[in-house]
All heavy atoms as a GROMACS GRO file, in nm:
protein
  588
    1MET      N    1   9.554   9.569   6.589
    1MET     CA    2   9.432   9.570   6.667
    1MET      C    3   9.396   9.427   6.708
    1MET      O    4   9.359   9.404   6.821
    1MET     CB    5   9.321   9.635   6.584
    1MET     CG    6   9.194   9.649   6.659
    1MET     SD    7   9.216   9.765   6.794
    1MET     CE    8   9.059   9.833   6.807
    2GLN      N    9   9.408   9.334   6.615
    2GLN     CA   10   9.374   9.196   6.646
    2GLN      C   11   9.467   9.139   6.753
    2GLN      O   12   9.424   9.069   6.843
    2GLN     CB   13   9.378   9.109   6.521
    2GLN     CG   14   9.333   8.966   6.547
    2GLN     CD   15   9.335   8.883   6.420
    2GLN    OE1   16   9.378   8.928   6.315
    2GLN    NE2   17   9.287   8.761   6.431
    3GLN      N   18   9.595   9.173   6.743
    3GLN     CA   19   9.690   9.125   6.842
    3GLN      C   20   9.656   9.181   6.980
    3GLN      O   21   9.665   9.110   7.081
    3GLN     CB   22   9.833   9.163   6.804
    3GLN     CG   23   9.936   9.108   6.899
    3GLN     CD   24  10.078   9.142   6.856
    3GLN    OE1   25  10.100   9.217   6.762
    3GLN    NE2   26  10.175   9.085   6.925
    4HIS      N   27   9.614   9.307   6.986
    4HIS     CA   28   9.574   9.368   7.113
    4HIS      C   29   9.455   9.292   7.172
    4HIS      O   30   9.454   9.262   7.292
    4HIS     CB   31   9.539   9.515   7.092
    4HIS     CG   32   9.485   9.581   7.215
    4HIS    ND1   33   9.565   9.617   7.320
    4HIS    CD2   34   9.359   9.616   7.249
    4HIS    CE1   35   9.489   9.672   7.415
    4HIS    NE2   36   9.364   9.671   7.373
    5GLN      N   37   9.358   9.259   7.090
    5GLN     CA   38   9.240   9.185   7.137
    5GLN      C   39   9.280   9.046   7.186
    5GLN      O   40   9.230   9.000   7.289
    5GLN     CB   41   9.135   9.176   7.026
    5GLN     CG   42   9.071   9.309   6.996
    5GLN     CD   43   8.980   9.303   6.874
    5GLN    OE1   44   8.995   9.216   6.788
    5GLN    NE2   45   8.886   9.396   6.866
    6GLN      N   46   9.369   8.979   7.114
    6GLN     CA   47   9.415   8.847   7.157
    6GLN      C   48   9.487   8.856   7.291
    6GLN      O   49   9.471   8.769   7.377
    6GLN     CB   50   9.507   8.786   7.051
    6GLN     CG   51   9.436   8.745   6.925
    6GLN     CD   52   9.532   8.700   6.815
    6GLN    OE1   53   9.649   8.739   6.815
    6GLN    NE2   54   9.483   8.619   6.723
    7THR      N   55   9.566   8.960   7.308
    7THR     CA   56   9.638   8.980   7.434
    7THR      C   57   9.539   9.001   7.548
    7THR      O   58   9.554   8.942   7.656
    7THR     CB   59   9.734   9.100   7.423
    7THR    OG1   60   9.826   9.074   7.317
    7THR    CG2   61   9.808   9.124   7.552
    8GLU      N   62   9.437   9.082   7.527
    8GLU     CA   63   9.338   9.108   7.631
    8GLU      C   64   9.263   8.980   7.668
    8GLU      O   65   9.237   8.955   7.786
    8GLU     CB   66   9.239   9.216   7.585
    8GLU     CG   67   9.300   9.353   7.570
    8GLU     CD   68   9.350   9.411   7.702
    8GLU    OE1   69   9.286   9.391   7.806
    8GLU    OE2   70   9.454   9.478   7.700
    9VAL      N   71   9.230   8.898   7.571
    9VAL     CA   72   9.162   8.771   7.598
    9VAL      C   73   9.253   8.679   7.679
    9VAL      O   74   9.211   8.617   7.776
    9VAL     CB   75   9.117   8.703   7.466
    9VAL    CG1   76   9.072   8.560   7.490
    9VAL    CG2   77   9.006   8.784   7.401
   10ALA      N   78   9.381   8.671   7.640
   10ALA     CA   79   9.476   8.586   7.711
   10ALA      C   80   9.496   8.634   7.855
   10ALA      O   81   9.499   8.553   7.949
   10ALA     CB   82   9.609   8.582   7.637
   11ILE      N   83   9.507   8.765   7.874
   11ILE     CA   84   9.524   8.821   8.008
   11ILE      C   85   9.403   8.790   8.094
   11ILE      O   86   9.416   8.752   8.211
   11ILE     CB   87   9.551   8.973   8.002
   11ILE    CG1   88   9.692   8.998   7.949
   11ILE    CG2   89   9.532   9.039   8.138
   11ILE    CD1   90   9.721   9.142   7.919
   12SER      N   91   9.285   8.801   8.037
   12SER     CA   92   9.162   8.771   8.110
   12SER      C   93   9.161   8.625   8.154
   12SER      O   94   9.125   8.594   8.268
   12SER     CB   95   9.041   8.802   8.022
   12SER     OG   96   8.923   8.773   8.091
   13ALA      N   97   9.203   8.535   8.066
   13ALA     CA   98   9.206   8.392   8.100
   13ALA      C   99   9.309   8.364   8.209
   13ALA      O  100   9.280   8.291   8.305
   13ALA     CB  101   9.235   8.310   7.975
   14VAL      N  102   9.427   8.421   8.196
   14VAL     CA  103   9.533   8.398   8.295
   14VAL      C  104   9.493   8.454   8.431
   14VAL      O  105   9.520   8.394   8.536
   14VAL     CB  106   9.666   8.461   8.247
   14VAL    CG1  107   9.769   8.464   8.359
   14VAL    CG2  108   9.719   8.386   8.127
   15SER      N  109   9.424   8.567   8.431
   15SER     CA  110   9.390   8.633   8.557
   15SER      C  111   9.289   8.554   8.640
   15SER      O  112   9.271   8.581   8.758
   15SER     CB  113   9.337   8.774   8.531
   15SER     OG  114   9.209   8.768   8.472
   16ARG      N  115   9.226   8.455   8.581
   16ARG     CA  116   9.137   8.369   8.659
   16ARG      C  117   9.216   8.276   8.751
   16ARG      O  118   9.164   8.227   8.849
   16ARG     CB  119   9.048   8.286   8.566
   16ARG     CG  120   8.942   8.371   8.499
   16ARG     CD  121   8.845   8.286   8.418
   16ARG     NE  122   8.814   8.361   8.297
   16ARG     CZ  123   8.838   8.322   8.174
   16ARG    NH1  124   8.890   8.204   8.150
   16ARG    NH2  125   8.808   8.399   8.072
   17GLU      N  126   9.342   8.255   8.716
   17GLU     CA  127   9.427   8.164   8.794
   17GLU      C  128   9.538   8.235   8.871
   17GLU      O  129   9.584   8.186   8.973
   17GLU     CB  130   9.493   8.063   8.699
   17GLU     CG  131   9.397   7.992   8.606
   17GLU     CD  132   9.365   7.852   8.653
   17GLU    OE1  133   9.445   7.796   8.728
   17GLU    OE2  134   9.260   7.801   8.612
   18LEU      N  135   9.582   8.350   8.819
   18LEU     CA  136   9.697   8.421   8.876
   18LEU      C  137   9.668   8.570   8.884
   18LEU      O  138   9.590   8.623   8.806
   18LEU     CB  139   9.820   8.403   8.787
   18LEU     CG  140   9.869   8.261   8.762
   18LEU    CD1  141   9.970   8.259   8.649
   18LEU    CD2  142   9.931   8.206   8.888
   19PRO      N  143   9.737   8.640   8.975
   19PRO     CA  144   9.724   8.786   8.974
   19PRO      C  145   9.797   8.845   8.852
   19PRO      O  146   9.907   8.802   8.818
   19PRO     CB  147   9.796   8.830   9.102
   19PRO     CG  148   9.830   8.707   9.177
   19PRO     CD  149   9.816   8.591   9.086
   20VAL      N  150   9.734   8.939   8.786
   20VAL     CA  151   9.793   9.010   8.673
   20VAL      C  152   9.789   9.159   8.707
   20VAL      O  153   9.683   9.213   8.739
   20VAL     CB  154   9.715   8.984   8.542
   20VAL    CG1  155   9.770   9.069   8.428
   20VAL    CG2  156   9.718   8.836   8.506
   21VAL      N  157   9.904   9.223   8.703
   21VAL     CA  158   9.914   9.364   8.741
   21VAL      C  159   9.939   9.449   8.617
   21VAL      O  160  10.035   9.426   8.544
   21VAL     CB  161  10.028   9.387   8.843
   21VAL    CG1  162  10.041   9.535   8.877
   21VAL    CG2  163  10.005   9.303   8.968
   22TYR      N  164   9.851   9.544   8.592
   22TYR     CA  165   9.872   9.645   8.489
   22TYR      C  166   9.950   9.758   8.555
   22TYR      O  167   9.904   9.818   8.651
   22TYR     CB  168   9.739   9.702   8.439
   22TYR     CG  169   9.662   9.613   8.346
   22TYR    CD1  170   9.537   9.563   8.383
   22TYR    CD2  171   9.711   9.582   8.220
   22TYR    CE1  172   9.465   9.484   8.297
   22TYR    CE2  173   9.639   9.502   8.133
   22TYR     CZ  174   9.516   9.453   8.172
   22TYR     OH  175   9.445   9.375   8.087
   23LEU      N  176  10.067   9.785   8.504
   23LEU     CA  177  10.146   9.895   8.558
   23LEU      C  178  10.107  10.026   8.490
   23LEU      O  179  10.089  10.031   8.369
   23LEU     CB  180  10.295   9.869   8.538
   23LEU     CG  181  10.352   9.751   8.616
   23LEU    CD1  182  10.498   9.729   8.577
   23LEU    CD2  183  10.339   9.773   8.765
   24ASN      N  184  10.094  10.130   8.571
   24ASN     CA  185  10.067  10.263   8.516
   24ASN      C  186  10.190  10.311   8.440
   24ASN      O  187  10.300  10.262   8.461
   24ASN     CB  188  10.034  10.361   8.627
   24ASN     CG  189   9.905  10.327   8.697
   24ASN    OD1  190   9.818  10.262   8.642
   24ASN    ND2  191   9.893  10.368   8.822
   25THR      N  192  10.169  10.408   8.356
   25THR     CA  193  10.280  10.466   8.282
   25THR      C  194  10.288  10.614   8.311
   25THR      O  195  10.190  10.677   8.348
   25THR     CB  196  10.262  10.446   8.129
   25THR    OG1  197  10.139  10.506   8.090
   25THR    CG2  198  10.259  10.299   8.094
   26PRO      N  199  10.406  10.671   8.297
   26PRO     CA  200  10.420  10.814   8.320
   26PRO      C  201  10.349  10.892   8.209
   26PRO      O  202  10.318  10.836   8.104
   26PRO     CB  203  10.571  10.837   8.314
   26PRO     CG  204  10.625  10.722   8.238
   26PRO     CD  205  10.531  10.607   8.259
   27PRO      N  206  10.324  11.019   8.233
   27PRO     CA  207  10.266  11.101   8.128
   27PRO      C  208  10.350  11.093   8.000
   27PRO      O  209  10.473  11.088   8.008
   27PRO     CB  210  10.269  11.243   8.185
   27PRO     CG  211  10.278  11.225   8.333
   27PRO     CD  212  10.351  11.095   8.354
   28GLY      N  213  10.284  11.087   7.887
   28GLY     CA  214  10.354  11.075   7.760
   28GLY      C  215  10.438  11.197   7.726
   28GLY      O  216  10.410  11.308   7.770
   29ARG      N  217  10.543  11.172   7.655
   29ARG     CA  218  10.629  11.278   7.603
   29ARG      C  219  10.636  11.258   7.453
   29ARG      O  220  10.638  11.145   7.406
   29ARG     CB  221  10.771  11.267   7.658
   29ARG     CG  222  10.784  11.289   7.806
   29ARG     CD  223  10.930  11.273   7.843
   29ARG     NE  224  10.950  11.280   7.986
   29ARG     CZ  225  11.050  11.345   8.041
   29ARG    NH1  226  11.138  11.407   7.967
   29ARG    NH2  227  11.064  11.348   8.171
   30VAL      N  228  10.644  11.364   7.382
   30VAL     CA  229  10.660  11.355   7.237
   30VAL      C  230  10.809  11.336   7.209
   30VAL      O  231  10.888  11.427   7.226
   30VAL     CB  232  10.604  11.480   7.166
   30VAL    CG1  233  10.625  11.468   7.016
   30VAL    CG2  234  10.458  11.499   7.199
   31VAL      N  235  10.844  11.213   7.173
   31VAL     CA  236  10.984  11.178   7.149
   31VAL      C  237  10.990  11.091   7.025
   31VAL      O  238  10.914  10.996   7.012
   31VAL     CB  239  11.043  11.100   7.268
   31VAL    CG1  240  11.186  11.061   7.243
   31VAL    CG2  241  11.030  11.179   7.397
   32SER      N  242  11.079  11.122   6.938
   32SER     CA  243  11.101  11.038   6.821
   32SER      C  244  11.157  10.904   6.865
   32SER      O  245  11.243  10.898   6.954
   32SER     CB  246  11.201  11.106   6.726
   32SER     OG  247  11.248  11.013   6.631
   33PRO      N  248  11.114  10.794   6.805
   33PRO     CA  249  11.169  10.664   6.840
   33PRO      C  250  11.319  10.653   6.809
   33PRO      O  251  11.386  10.562   6.856
   33PRO     CB  252  11.091  10.565   6.754
   33PRO     CG  253  10.986  10.640   6.684
   33PRO     CD  254  11.009  10.786   6.706
   34LEU      N  255  11.370  10.746   6.732
   34LEU     CA  256  11.512  10.745   6.697
   34LEU      C  257  11.594  10.839   6.785
   34LEU      O  258  11.715  10.848   6.769
   34LEU     CB  259  11.529  10.784   6.550
   34LEU     CG  260  11.452  10.698   6.450
   34LEU    CD1  261  11.467  10.753   6.309
   34LEU    CD2  262  11.498  10.554   6.457
   35ASP      N  263  11.529  10.908   6.878
   35ASP     CA  264  11.596  11.004   6.965
   35ASP      C  265  11.616  10.942   7.103
   35ASP      O  266  11.522  10.920   7.177
   35ASP     CB  267  11.512  11.131   6.977
   35ASP     CG  268  11.572  11.234   7.072
   35ASP    OD1  269  11.686  11.213   7.119
   35ASP    OD2  270  11.504  11.334   7.099
   36PHE      N  271  11.740  10.912   7.138
   36PHE     CA  272  11.770  10.849   7.266
   36PHE      C  273  11.820  10.948   7.370
   36PHE      O  274  11.860  10.908   7.479
   36PHE     CB  275  11.873  10.736   7.245
   36PHE     CG  276  11.819  10.624   7.161
   36PHE    CD1  277  11.845  10.619   7.026
   36PHE    CD2  278  11.740  10.526   7.218
   36PHE    CE1  279  11.793  10.517   6.947
   36PHE    CE2  280  11.689  10.423   7.142
   36PHE     CZ  281  11.716  10.418   7.006
   37ASP      N  282  11.815  11.076   7.338
   37ASP     CA  283  11.863  11.179   7.430
   37ASP      C  284  11.781  11.185   7.560
   37ASP      O  285  11.832  11.226   7.664
   37ASP     CB  286  11.862  11.317   7.365
   37ASP     CG  287  11.965  11.329   7.254
   37ASP    OD1  288  12.062  11.250   7.255
   37ASP    OD2  289  11.949  11.417   7.167
   38GLN      N  290  11.654  11.144   7.554
   38GLN     CA  291  11.567  11.151   7.672
   38GLN      C  292  11.549  11.016   7.740
   38GLN      O  293  11.467  11.002   7.831
   38GLN     CB  294  11.431  11.209   7.632
   38GLN     CG  295  11.440  11.352   7.583
   38GLN     CD  296  11.303  11.408   7.558
   38GLN    OE1  297  11.216  11.402   7.644
   38GLN    NE2  298  11.283  11.463   7.439
   39SER      N  299  11.623  10.916   7.700
   39SER     CA  300  11.606  10.780   7.754
   39SER      C  301  11.618  10.777   7.906
   39SER      O  302  11.536  10.715   7.975
   39SER     CB  303  11.709  10.684   7.694
   39SER     OG  304  11.688  10.669   7.557
   40GLU      N  305  11.717  10.844   7.960
   40GLU     CA  306  11.736  10.843   8.105
   40GLU      C  307  11.616  10.906   8.176
   40GLU      O  308  11.569  10.852   8.277
   40GLU     CB  309  11.865  10.917   8.141
   40GLU     CG  310  11.905  10.898   8.285
   40GLU     CD  311  12.042  10.959   8.314
   40GLU    OE1  312  12.129  10.958   8.224
   40GLU    OE2  313  12.059  11.008   8.426
   41ASP      N  314  11.566  11.017   8.125
   41ASP     CA  315  11.449  11.082   8.186
   41ASP      C  316  11.326  10.993   8.175
   41ASP      O  317  11.247  10.983   8.270
   41ASP     CB  318  11.421  11.216   8.119
   41ASP     CG  319  11.529  11.319   8.146
   41ASP    OD1  320  11.597  11.307   8.249
   41ASP    OD2  321  11.546  11.410   8.062
   42LEU      N  322  11.307  10.928   8.060
   42LEU     CA  323  11.192  10.839   8.042
   42LEU      C  324  11.198  10.722   8.140
   42LEU      O  325  11.096  10.685   8.200
   42LEU     CB  326  11.187  10.788   7.898
   42LEU     CG  327  11.154  10.893   7.791
   42LEU    CD1  328  11.184  10.838   7.653
   42LEU    CD2  329  11.010  10.937   7.803
   43MET      N  330  11.315  10.664   8.157
   43MET     CA  331  11.329  10.553   8.251
   43MET      C  332  11.307  10.598   8.394
   43MET      O  333  11.243  10.529   8.473
   43MET     CB  334  11.467  10.488   8.235
   43MET     CG  335  11.482  10.410   8.106
   43MET     SD  336  11.638  10.321   8.093
   43MET     CE  337  11.753  10.454   8.061
   44ARG      N  338  11.357  10.715   8.429
   44ARG     CA  339  11.339  10.769   8.564
   44ARG      C  340  11.190  10.793   8.591
   44ARG      O  341  11.140  10.758   8.699
   44ARG     CB  342  11.417  10.899   8.580
   44ARG     CG  343  11.419  10.950   8.723
   44ARG     CD  344  11.501  11.077   8.740
   44ARG     NE  345  11.637  11.062   8.692
   44ARG     CZ  346  11.689  11.129   8.588
   44ARG    NH1  347  11.617  11.218   8.523
   44ARG    NH2  348  11.814  11.109   8.550
   45ASP      N  349  11.118  10.850   8.494
   45ASP     CA  350  10.974  10.873   8.510
   45ASP      C  351  10.899  10.742   8.529
   45ASP      O  352  10.812  10.729   8.616
   45ASP     CB  353  10.916  10.946   8.388
   45ASP     CG  354  10.964  11.089   8.375
   45ASP    OD1  355  11.029  11.141   8.468
   45ASP    OD2  356  10.938  11.149   8.268
   46ALA      N  357  10.932  10.642   8.447
   46ALA     CA  358  10.865  10.513   8.455
   46ALA      C  359  10.892  10.446   8.589
   46ALA      O  360  10.802  10.389   8.652
   46ALA     CB  361  10.911  10.423   8.341
   47LEU      N  362  11.014  10.454   8.638
   47LEU     CA  363  11.050  10.395   8.766
   47LEU      C  364  10.972  10.461   8.880
   47LEU      O  365  10.919  10.394   8.968
   47LEU     CB  366  11.200  10.406   8.790
   47LEU     CG  367  11.252  10.348   8.921
   47LEU    CD1  368  11.222  10.199   8.931
   47LEU    CD2  369  11.401  10.373   8.934
   48ALA      N  370  10.961  10.592   8.877
   48ALA     CA  371  10.890  10.664   8.983
   48ALA      C  372  10.742  10.627   8.986
   48ALA      O  373  10.685  10.602   9.093
   48ALA     CB  374  10.906  10.815   8.964
   49VAL      N  375  10.679  10.621   8.869
   49VAL     CA  376  10.537  10.586   8.862
   49VAL      C  377  10.515  10.442   8.907
   49VAL      O  378  10.422  10.412   8.982
   49VAL     CB  379  10.483  10.608   8.718
   49VAL    CG1  380  10.346  10.548   8.700
   49VAL    CG2  381  10.481  10.756   8.686
   50THR      N  382  10.602  10.351   8.864
   50THR     CA  383  10.588  10.211   8.902
   50THR      C  384  10.609  10.192   9.052
   50THR      O  385  10.532  10.121   9.117
   50THR     CB  386  10.689  10.125   8.823
   50THR    OG1  387  10.661  10.139   8.684
   50THR    CG2  388  10.680   9.979   8.862
   51ARG      N  389  10.711  10.256   9.108
   51ARG     CA  390  10.734  10.244   9.253
   51ARG      C  391  10.613  10.294   9.332
   51ARG      O  392  10.572  10.232   9.430
   51ARG     CB  393  10.858  10.323   9.293
   51ARG     CG  394  10.985  10.251   9.265
   51ARG     CD  395  11.104  10.329   9.317
   51ARG     NE  396  11.225  10.248   9.306
   51ARG     CZ  397  11.346  10.298   9.306
   51ARG    NH1  398  11.364  10.428   9.319
   51ARG    NH2  399  11.450  10.219   9.294
   52ALA      N  400  10.557  10.406   9.291
   52ALA     CA  401  10.441  10.462   9.361
   52ALA      C  402  10.322  10.366   9.356
   52ALA      O  403  10.253  10.345   9.455
   52ALA     CB  404  10.404  10.597   9.302
   53GLN      N  405  10.300  10.306   9.240
   53GLN     CA  406  10.188  10.212   9.226
   53GLN      C  407  10.211  10.086   9.310
   53GLN      O  408  10.122  10.040   9.381
   53GLN     CB  409  10.167  10.174   9.080
   53GLN     CG  410  10.051  10.077   9.061
   53GLN     CD  411  10.033  10.033   8.917
   53GLN    OE1  412  10.109  10.072   8.830
   53GLN    NE2  413   9.934   9.952   8.894
   54LEU      N  414  10.330  10.030   9.302
   54LEU     CA  415  10.358   9.906   9.374
   54LEU      C  416  10.360   9.926   9.526
   54LEU      O  417  10.330   9.834   9.602
   54LEU     CB  418  10.491   9.846   9.327
   54LEU     CG  419  10.491   9.795   9.183
   54LEU    CD1  420  10.629   9.743   9.145
   54LEU    CD2  421  10.384   9.688   9.160
   55LYS      N  422  10.390  10.048   9.570
   55LYS     CA  423  10.393  10.077   9.713
   55LYS      C  424  10.254  10.061   9.775
   55LYS      O  425  10.241  10.020   9.890
   55LYS     CB  426  10.442  10.221   9.734
   55LYS     CG  427  10.478  10.253   9.877
   55LYS     CD  428  10.527  10.396   9.888
   55LYS     CE  429  10.678  10.397   9.883
   55LYS     NZ  430  10.735  10.529   9.912
   56THR      N  431  10.149  10.090   9.698
   56THR     CA  432  10.012  10.082   9.751
   56THR      C  433   9.936   9.959   9.702
   56THR      O  434   9.824   9.936   9.744
   56THR     CB  435   9.933  10.208   9.710
   56THR    OG1  436   9.925  10.214   9.568
   56THR    CG2  437   9.998  10.334   9.765
   57LEU      N  438   9.997   9.879   9.616
   57LEU     CA  439   9.929   9.763   9.559
   57LEU      C  440   9.910   9.654   9.664
   57LEU      O  441  10.003   9.618   9.735
   57LEU     CB  442  10.012   9.708   9.442
   57LEU     CG  443   9.954   9.587   9.370
   57LEU    CD1  444   9.825   9.623   9.298
   57LEU    CD2  445  10.055   9.531   9.272
   58ARG      N  446   9.789   9.603   9.673
   58ARG     CA  447   9.757   9.491   9.761
   58ARG      C  448   9.695   9.381   9.677
   58ARG      O  449   9.590   9.400   9.618
   58ARG     CB  450   9.660   9.533   9.872
   58ARG     CG  451   9.712   9.643   9.962
   58ARG     CD  452   9.828   9.594  10.049
   58ARG     NE  453   9.886   9.703  10.126
   58ARG     CZ  454  10.001   9.761  10.098
   58ARG    NH1  455  10.072   9.725   9.995
   58ARG    NH2  456  10.048   9.859  10.174
   59ILE      N  457   9.761   9.268   9.672
   59ILE     CA  458   9.711   9.154   9.594
   59ILE      C  459   9.652   9.054   9.690
   59ILE      O  460   9.718   9.011   9.785
   59ILE     CB  461   9.825   9.091   9.511
   59ILE    CG1  462   9.873   9.192   9.408
   59ILE    CG2  463   9.778   8.962   9.445
   59ILE    CD1  464   9.988   9.146   9.322
   60ASP      N  465   9.528   9.016   9.664
   60ASP     CA  466   9.463   8.920   9.753
   60ASP      C  467   9.408   8.800   9.675
   60ASP      O  468   9.302   8.749   9.705
   60ASP     CB  469   9.354   8.988   9.836
   60ASP     CG  470   9.246   9.052   9.749
   60ASP    OD1  471   9.253   9.042   9.626
   60ASP    OD2  472   9.154   9.111   9.807
   61GLY      N  473   9.481   8.759   9.574
   61GLY     CA  474   9.442   8.640   9.498
   61GLY      C  475   9.440   8.669   9.349
   61GLY      O  476   9.479   8.776   9.304
   62PRO      N  477   9.395   8.571   9.272
   62PRO     CA  478   9.389   8.588   9.126
   62PRO      C  479   9.300   8.706   9.088
   62PRO      O  480   9.211   8.746   9.162
   62PRO     CB  481   9.326   8.457   9.077
   62PRO     CG  482   9.351   8.359   9.185
   62PRO     CD  483   9.350   8.439   9.314
   63GLY      N  484   9.327   8.764   8.972
   63GLY     CA  485   9.246   8.874   8.923
   63GLY      C  486   9.331   8.978   8.853
   63GLY      O  487   9.453   8.965   8.844
   64LEU      N  488   9.264   9.080   8.804
   64LEU     CA  489   9.331   9.192   8.737
   64LEU      C  490   9.347   9.306   8.836
   64LEU      O  491   9.252   9.344   8.903
   64LEU     CB  492   9.249   9.240   8.618
   64LEU     CG  493   9.240   9.145   8.500
   64LEU    CD1  494   9.139   9.197   8.397
   64LEU    CD2  495   9.375   9.126   8.435
   65TYR      N  496   9.466   9.358   8.846
   65TYR     CA  497   9.497   9.468   8.936
   65TYR      C  498   9.548   9.584   8.853
   65TYR      O  499   9.637   9.567   8.770
   65TYR     CB  500   9.601   9.427   9.040
   65TYR     CG  501   9.550   9.317   9.130
   65TYR    CD1  502   9.560   9.183   9.094
   65TYR    CD2  503   9.489   9.348   9.251
   65TYR    CE1  504   9.512   9.083   9.176
   65TYR    CE2  505   9.442   9.248   9.334
   65TYR     CZ  506   9.452   9.116   9.296
   65TYR     OH  507   9.404   9.017   9.377
   66GLY      N  508   9.493   9.702   8.874
   66GLY     CA  509   9.525   9.816   8.790
   66GLY      C  510   9.424   9.823   8.677
   66GLY      O  511   9.323   9.754   8.677
   67SER      N  512   9.452   9.905   8.580
   67SER     CA  513   9.359   9.925   8.471
   67SER      C  514   9.431   9.919   8.337
   67SER      O  515   9.533   9.984   8.320
   67SER     CB  516   9.288  10.060   8.486
   67SER     OG  517   9.213  10.089   8.370
   68SER      N  518   9.374   9.846   8.244
   68SER     CA  519   9.435   9.839   8.112
   68SER      C  520   9.423   9.972   8.040
   68SER      O  521   9.501  10.000   7.949
   68SER     CB  522   9.370   9.729   8.029
   68SER     OG  523   9.233   9.758   8.004
   69THR      N  524   9.329  10.057   8.080
   69THR     CA  525   9.314  10.186   8.014
   69THR      C  526   9.415  10.288   8.063
   69THR      O  527   9.430  10.393   8.003
   69THR     CB  528   9.171  10.243   8.034
   69THR    OG1  529   9.147  10.257   8.175
   69THR    CG2  530   9.068  10.152   7.972
   70ASP      N  531   9.485  10.258   8.173
   70ASP     CA  532   9.588  10.349   8.224
   70ASP      C  533   9.721  10.331   8.153
   70ASP      O  534   9.813  10.407   8.171
   70ASP     CB  535   9.612  10.328   8.374
   70ASP     CG  536   9.493  10.374   8.456
   70ASP    OD1  537   9.412  10.452   8.405
   70ASP    OD2  538   9.482  10.329   8.572
   71ARG      N  539   9.730  10.227   8.072
   71ARG     CA  540   9.857  10.200   8.004
   71ARG      C  541   9.878  10.296   7.888
   71ARG      O  542   9.785  10.340   7.823
   71ARG     CB  543   9.859  10.056   7.952
   71ARG     CG  544   9.863   9.955   8.065
   71ARG     CD  545   9.869   9.817   8.013
   71ARG     NE  546   9.744   9.788   7.947
   71ARG     CZ  547   9.724   9.688   7.863
   71ARG    NH1  548   9.821   9.608   7.833
   71ARG    NH2  549   9.607   9.668   7.809
   72TYR      N  550  10.002  10.325   7.862
   72TYR     CA  551  10.040  10.413   7.752
   72TYR      C  552  10.017  10.340   7.621
   72TYR      O  553  10.062  10.229   7.602
   72TYR     CB  554  10.188  10.450   7.768
   72TYR     CG  555  10.243  10.529   7.653
   72TYR    CD1  556  10.213  10.663   7.639
   72TYR    CD2  557  10.324  10.468   7.560
   72TYR    CE1  558  10.263  10.736   7.534
   72TYR    CE2  559  10.374  10.540   7.453
   72TYR     CZ  560  10.344  10.674   7.442
   72TYR     OH  561  10.394  10.746   7.336
   73VAL      N  562   9.945  10.403   7.531
   73VAL     CA  563   9.922  10.341   7.400
   73VAL      C  564   9.973  10.427   7.286
   73VAL      O  565   9.970  10.386   7.172
   73VAL     CB  566   9.772  10.308   7.378
   73VAL    CG1  567   9.730  10.198   7.472
   73VAL    CG2  568   9.685  10.431   7.395
   74GLY      N  569  10.020  10.546   7.315
   74GLY     CA  570  10.075  10.631   7.209
   74GLY      C  571  10.063  10.776   7.246
   74GLY      O  572   9.991  10.813   7.337
   75VAL      N  573  10.132  10.858   7.176
   75VAL     CA  574  10.129  11.002   7.198
   75VAL      C  575  10.045  11.064   7.090
   75VAL      O  576  10.059  11.033   6.972
   75VAL     CB  577  10.272  11.060   7.193
   75VAL    CG1  578  10.268  11.211   7.204
   75VAL    CG2  579  10.355  11.000   7.306
   76GLU      N  580   9.955  11.151   7.132
   76GLU     CA  581   9.867  11.216   7.033
   76GLU      C  582   9.938  11.330   6.966
   76GLU      O  583  10.022  11.392   7.017
   76GLU     CB  584   9.742  11.267   7.103
   76GLU     CG  585   9.662  11.152   7.161
   76GLU     CD  586   9.537  11.202   7.232
   76GLU    OE1  587   9.487  11.311   7.198
   76GLU    OE2  588   9.492  11.133   7.322
   0.00000   0.00000   0.00000
């Protein structure tokens, strides 16, 4: 939790000088970290979501683009 807070503070500081883009993530899948059978599908999903976001992204200077709450943080 502390590391997450430190990261958010650092991102906020950097974004005053540079554009910082939060990339969206695909819908979560319940997958064991030891199961690599779905790796190709997971990468394909992530690529599709990222391409769609970047296609419409317009950066007009320093700041935060996207939302930190849209990022994948775990599967319930």
